[in-house]
N, C-alpha and C positions, 0 to 999 in steps of 0.2 A: 817585500817592504808594503807594508799594509799603511793606507793612509786612516788617523783615530780622529775624530773631531776632540779638539780642543774643550778642556774641563769645560761646564757650564754650573752660576752661581744663581740661582731663583729665588726671592725670598715673596711673601705676602706677609702682611702685617695687618689687624683688625680692631678693634675695639672692639670689647666682648660686650660691653653693658652701660647703656645710655647713663645712669647713673652713677658710674664710676671710671677710674681713666686704667681701667684693667684692661689688657692688650695682648691680643695674644699671637702670633708670630709661628709661622713653618717655611723651613728652608730647604731646598733640595737641594745639592751638589752632583754633579758627574764627573765622572774622571775614573782616573786608576782604584781611587777610594771613595765610591760613592755613598751620598751621606742623607738623610732626611730626618729633619731637627724640629721640634715641636718644642714652644717656649710658650708660657705664660708669665707674663712680667704686672707686680699689681705696686704701680706708687701711689704714696703719702707724704702730700706735704707736711713740715713743721715749721713750727715760729712758736719759742717759747722767750720772746723779747715781752717785759713789762708793758709794751703799751699794746698791743696783740688786741688787747679788751675794750679800749677806747674807741667811742665811737665819734671822731671827730668830721666835719664838714669838708676839711683841706689836709690832704696828707701830710705830716709834718716831717722837716726835712731833717735826718738825723744821718751820725755817722755810721752809724750798725750798733751790732750786740758788744758788751765789753769783751768776750771771749771770740767771737767769730763765728763758735761751734751752734747758735740758735737759731737759726733759718735754713729752711735745706727740703732737700726729700729724699725719704726710705725708701728702698725698690727690694717687693721680697721675687724670685725669679723659681720656678718648677719649669721641668723641661724633661725630656728625652731624645736620646738621640740613635735612630736605627742604623747600624754599621757593620752589619756584620760581628764578628768575632770582638769589633770595638764600641758594640753599641753600650751604651750609659745613660746613668738617670743622674739627673743635676739638680742641684737646689742651690740657692744661694741669696744673700742680704750684701746691697751698697746703702753707704750713706753721702748725700752730695750735700757739701756745705759751701750753698751759693754766695754768703760772703766772703768766704778763704776760696772760691774755686779750687777747691780743695774735696777727691771723692774716696772712700774707701770701701774694699768689698773683701767679701770673704762667702769663697766657692766652695761645696763638696759633691767629688764626684765617685759615683758609685757601681762598678763594672765589672766584666770578668777578670780584667785583671784586676780588681781588689780596687779600697778606698784611696783615693786625693782628695787632700787638702789645698787649697789658691790663697793668698792673703797678698792683695793689691791694693797700692794707694797712687793715686794720680793726683797732679796740680798741673792744670793751665793757667793761661791766658789768654789775651788774642793774638802773640807773635811765638808763644813757646811753650813745653809743656815738658815737666818731670812725671817719671812714672818707674815704680821699684816693684818687683812682685819677689815671693817666695810661695815654691809649691814645694809638697811634699805628698808622694807613690810611694809605691812598693817597691819603683825603680832607684830611688833616691831624693834628696833634694836638688829643687833648679831653683836658681835667685838670679833673676833678671834685671838690669838697669840700662831705661832709653831715656 
C-alpha cells in the first residue's frame, strides 16, 4: 500500500493595475485530478439612482432605490483551466445587486468535451443563503438548489 499525500489547493490573487480593480488569480490543485487555473476578474460598480450626480456635503438618509436593482457591481471573468483532457476556456458575467443582497451569474465553458452553460442566482443575508443553478452541457441538464 502506497501512501499518497493529501490533495492540496494553493491560490494567489493580485490586483493587476493601479487604476482599476482588475484582479488576476492563479490556483494550483494537486491530487488525483491535478489542475492549474488562471482567471482575470474585472469588477465595475454601477449606480443608477437619481441622486448619484448631486454633490451634497452630507450623504442623505434614504431607503434605497425603488426597484432595488439600481446599485451594485458587474463582474466580467475570463480564464483557462489546464487539466489534461478536462482543460477548458471560461468566460462569465455576474451582477451583484447590493440593496437586494442578490447575485446573478451566467457562465460559459468550452473544452474538449464541448460547450457548457451555467446560470446561477444567489441571495444571502447575515444568517442564511439560497442558491439555484441550471447547467447545460453535452451530457444533459443539471439543476441544483441549495
